[in-house]
N, C-alpha and C positions, 0 to 999 in steps of 0.2 A: 708651709701650710698647703700650698698647691700640690706639692708632692705627696703629702699625706692623703689628700683628698683623692688623688689619682689612684694610689694603692688601695684605698678603701673601696673605690668604685670597681676596680678590677676584682677585688675579693668578692664583692657582691655579685658580679657577673658570673664568676666561677661558681659561687654558691648556687646561683639560679640555675646554671647548666647542670650542676650536680643533682640539684632537687628534681629537675626534669628527667634526668637519666634514671634516678631512683624510681620514678613513676612506673617505669617498665617492670622493675623487680616487684614493686608493690602490686601491680596489676596481676602478675603471674601468681604472687602469693595469695592475693584476694580470690582469684579464680580457684586455686587449689584448695582453699578453705571454704568453698561453697558459695561464694558471691555469685550473683547472677551475671550473665553475659552483658546485659545492659548496664549494670553497675560498673563492671570492669571497663567497658568502653568509655563511660563517662569519666572514669578515673584516669585513663591514659590519654584521653583526647588532647589535653594541653601539650603533650609531647609531639603531636603531629605537626605543630606549627613552630615549635621552638627551634631556633637556628641550629642548636647543637644536636638535638635528637631527631630533627626532621631528616637528617642525612644518614641515619642509622637504619640498616635493614631490619634490625630487631624490633624497632618502633612499630613497624607494620606487619612484620611476621607474627608477632605475639598475638595481636587481636585477630589476625587471619586464622592462625592455628586454633584459637579459642572458638571461633565461629564454626569451624569444622568439628571440633570436639563437641560443642553444644548440639550441632546437627546430629552427630552420631548418637548422642545420648537420647535425643528426642526420637530418632529413628528406632532405636532399640525399644523404647517404651511403647511406641505405637505398634510394634510388632507383638509385644506382650499383651497389651490391652487396646486393641484398635478401636473398640467402641467408645473408649473414654476420650478420644481426641476428635476435635471438630475441624471444619474446613479452615478456620482461622489458625489452628495449631499447625495444620499442614502447610499453610501459607507462610507461617513463621519459619518452618524448615527451609522453604524456598528462599526466603530473604537471608537466612544464615548462609546458604550456599553462595548467593550473590555477594554478600559482605565478604566472605572468606576469599573469594576470587579477587575482588577489588583490592583488598589489602595485600594479597600476594603480588598483584600486578605493580603495586608500589614498592614492594620489598625486593622484587627480582632485580631491577637495575641497580639499586643501592647495594645489593649483595655481590655485585660484580665490580664495585669500585676498588681501585688499588689501595692496599693498606699503607701504613706509615713507611714501609720499606719499598713501596712501589709495586708490590706483588698482588695479583688477584687471587684470593682464596675464598670462594663462596662458602658460607657457613650454613645457610639455610635452603639453598636452591634445590638440592636433591630431595629434601623432604617435601618442599612445596610441589615439585614435580610429581612425586609419588602420590601426594594427597590429591592433587587435581586429577591425575589419571585414575585413581581409585574411585573418585566420585563423579567421573565424567557423565555416566549414564543417569545420575541423580538429577542433573539439570533439566533433563526432559520432563520428568515428573514435577520437579520444582516449578517449572513454568506453568504447568497445568494447574497446580495448587494456587499459584498466584493469580492466574487468569480467572479462576473460579470465584475469587473474592474481589474481582474488578480492579486488581492491582496490575494494570496493564504495563506500567513502566517495569515493575518487577518481573513480570512474565516475559516481556521483551528482552530484558537483560539476561535472564536465565537461559532463554532459547538461543540468544546470540552467543552466549558463552559456550553452550552445547556445540554450536557450529564452529566456534573458534578454536576450541581445545585441540582438535586433531591437526590444526594448522600450526600449532606450536611445536617445533622440531623435537625437543626433549620430551614433551608430553606425548607426542605421537609415538616416539620410540618406546616409551613405557607402556602405552596402550597396546602396541603391537606385541610387546613382551607378555603383557597380561592376557592378551587374546589367545596366545598359544596354550596358556594353562586353562583359561575359561573362555572358550569360543563365544563371540557375540558381544564382548565388552567393547570392542572397537566399533564405533558407529559406522555404518555403511553410508555411502554417498546418498543412497535413497532415503535413509533415515534422517540424515542431516538436512537434505532438501525439504522433506516434510516439515521439520521443526523450524527451519528458516522461513518457510511459508507461514507457519503460525506466528512467528516473530513479526513478520510484515503485518499480519492482521492486528496484532497487539499494538504496534506503532500506529496503525491507521485509526484505531480506537482513540488514540491520544491526539489525533490530527497531526501527527508527526509524519507528513507525507514524504519527505525526502528519506527519512529513515525506513519507512514502509517500502519505498521504491527499492532502496539498496538491498533490503532483506529479500524482497521478491527476486531481484536480479541474482543474488547470491544462491538462492534456491534453484533458479534456472540453471545456474552454472554447475550445480550438483546433479543436474539431470531431471529436476522436477518440471515437467512441461505439460501439466494438465491445463485445460482451457481456461479455468478460472484464474490462474495466476497471471496469464497474459491480460485478461480483462481487468483484474484488480490492479496490476502494475500500471496499466494505462490510466485507470481512474485516479490513482494517487499522483501519477505524473502530471495529469491534467490539472488536478486540484493544486498541485505544487507550482503550476505555471510553466511546465516544461513540455510544450507542444512538440518539440523536436524528438523528445523521448517517446511520446505517444506514436509519432510516425515510425520511429525505429522498431518499436514493439509490434505495431500493425504489420510492418513488413516481415517480421519473424513469424508472426502467428498465421498470416495468410496462407502460406504453403501447407501448414498443418491443419488448420481449422476453417479455411476459407469456404469450403463447400458446406460446412455446417452453419456458419454465421457470416453473412455478407458485410457485417460491421467493419471488418478489417479492410476490405477493398474500399469501402466508403471513406474510411479515415485516410487511406493512402491517396485516394482521388481528391479529397477535400484538401490535403496538403498541396498537391500540385495545382489545384484550382486557385487556392489562396495565394500561392507563389506565382500565379499567372503563367503556368506551364501547361497550357491546354493540350499541347501535342503529347506530352508525356502522360497526362491523364487519360487521353483517348487511347493511347497505346496500351495502357494497363487495363482499361475496361474492355477493349476489343479482345485482348488476350483471355480475359476472364470469360467473356461470352463464348469464344472459341472452345474453351475447356469445358464450359457448362452452358451449352446453348439453351437448355430448359430452364435455367435460373432467370426468373422474370425480374429480379431485383437489379441485376446488372444492366438491363435495358432501361430501368428507371434512372440509374446512375448515368448512363450514356445520354439519356434525354436531358438530365440536368446540365451535363457538360455542354451539349448543343445549345440549351437555353441560355447558359452563361455567356456563350459566344454570340448570342443574338440570332441563332438559327432556329426560329420558333417552329417552322414546318418540320424540320428533322427531329426536334424535341418531341413534338406532338406525335409523330410517327412511332417513335420509341416508346412513348407512354401507352399508345394503343397496342403495340406489340406486347408490352408487359402486361396489360390487362388481359389480353387474349391468352397469354400463357398462364396467367393466374388471376382469375376474376375476384379473388379475395385479398389481393395484395393492397393493403391500405394505402401505401405510398403511391403505388401506381394509379389507383383510383383518384387519390387527391390531386396528383400532379396533372393527370389528364382533365379532371374536372376544373382545376384552376386555370389550365391553358384555354379550355373552352370558355370559361367565364371572361378571361381577358379578350378572347376573340369576339365575344358578344359585346363587351364594352367598347372595343374598337369599332365595331359595326354601328353601335349606337351613336358614337361620336360623328359618324358620317350621315346620320339621319337628317332628312329635310327639316327646315325650320317651320314650315307650314303645318299647323296642328292636324289638319285633316289628312294630309299626306304622311305626317309623322306616324299617326296611329296605324295606318295601313303598312308602312315600312316596318314598324316595330313588330307587328304581329306576324308578318311574313318572313322577316329576315333576322330579327334579333331574338324574338321569343323562342323559336325552335333551338337555337344554340344555347340559350339560358336553360331551357328545360333539360337539355342533354347534359350540360354541366351539373345541374342540380342532381340528376340521376347518379352520376359518378361520385359527387361530393357526399350525398347522403349515404351511399354504400361505403364510402371511406370511413365515415364516422362510426358505422357499426362494426368495423373490423379492428382487430388488434395487429400490431401494437398501436398505442394511442398517441404516438409522437406527433402525428399530423392532425389530430382531432381538433384541436383549438383553431388552427389555421383553416381547416375545412369548414367549421361552424361559422367563422367570421366571413369567409367567402360566401357561404350560404345566406348569411344575413344580408349581404349586399345584393345577392341575386334575388332574394325574395322582395327586397326593397324596390329593385328595378322593375319587378313584375307587379308591384303594388299589391302583393299578397300579404295583407296585414296579419292574418291568422298564423301562417307559418313563420312570419317575421317575429312575431311575439313569442311563439313556441321555441324558435331558435335562440332568441335572446335568453329565455329561461334556461335552456340547455347550457349556454355559455356561463350563465351566472352560477349554475350548479356544479361546474367543473372544479 
């Protein structure tokens, strides 16, 4: 009885495998008879996970081939009647390209498995290589279509595929062959770099910070070195919690765009200050000043380093030099004003306790320094960028309080509330 049950069980298992294998044939027949791509995929999906068919290259080759055929058919139709097709239709073309690639990527390794005789005889790989190479440039437009309908995952996938295809040896060989007949079908490093940059933007839209960073770095490796890619790569690295990568990128960007934007040296200096390497920070900023003596921002940075080391006199001197070099430098104005406010506060702490003596001391010693601090702080508030504006207003609030200037105190509080 047990023996009969075992035989029956084996027969059922074989029947199940056979049924799953037949799904592949049914899917091909259904597609050839006009069934939609979606219907065919639903039909063949059980074969993807069945232990018997999941190891067959054909299981994934068939839906991949259908995806590309469906794309080709849609493409032809859009060429004949372009006004008939919407952005959503174009995006569907992009998704078909991504689907086709993904299915082929599953089919390739299975197509290289040894057969029952231990020999490797790929059956579908050549056609898959040709199909991918012939559609390589389409992934560029496919990503644009997907991005236009806010399918950022699809756009990212399409653009990363565009960048990856020339890295596949067999596909690259075919692309080079095609390029001899039709110059331009082989993407250049410049074109790939631009598209990988776009892929980074798409990943950023999804808050996939690590993916965005990797895409930006790959774009840089292809020679894409516009300023924004450094800025964006640093932004996503920071959002992803990778301060070490921010520092590395700032070091790369500084020699190229340091004169245009002092942010890079600031980030480099901040790294050394946080890591308590004041000597290295000072070395960097002194080198920057030597190369660009007219750049007031570097003197602000040097002042901050002196201040972090407790050398307030040297810090103040650098802030004064920065303001003298650029009277509209918001940070220079703020730091000089803030230093003067701290100086006034320290003087006030030394004031005599006697009320009559205090008033005279305050008016002659403290108030002039507060007035000077207020002048620089108010000027700082009026300038851009506004990164120090809130701190400047808070310091002004304290200064007006110390002066017992209720009118300006209330006005400053309103300005803070309105930020």
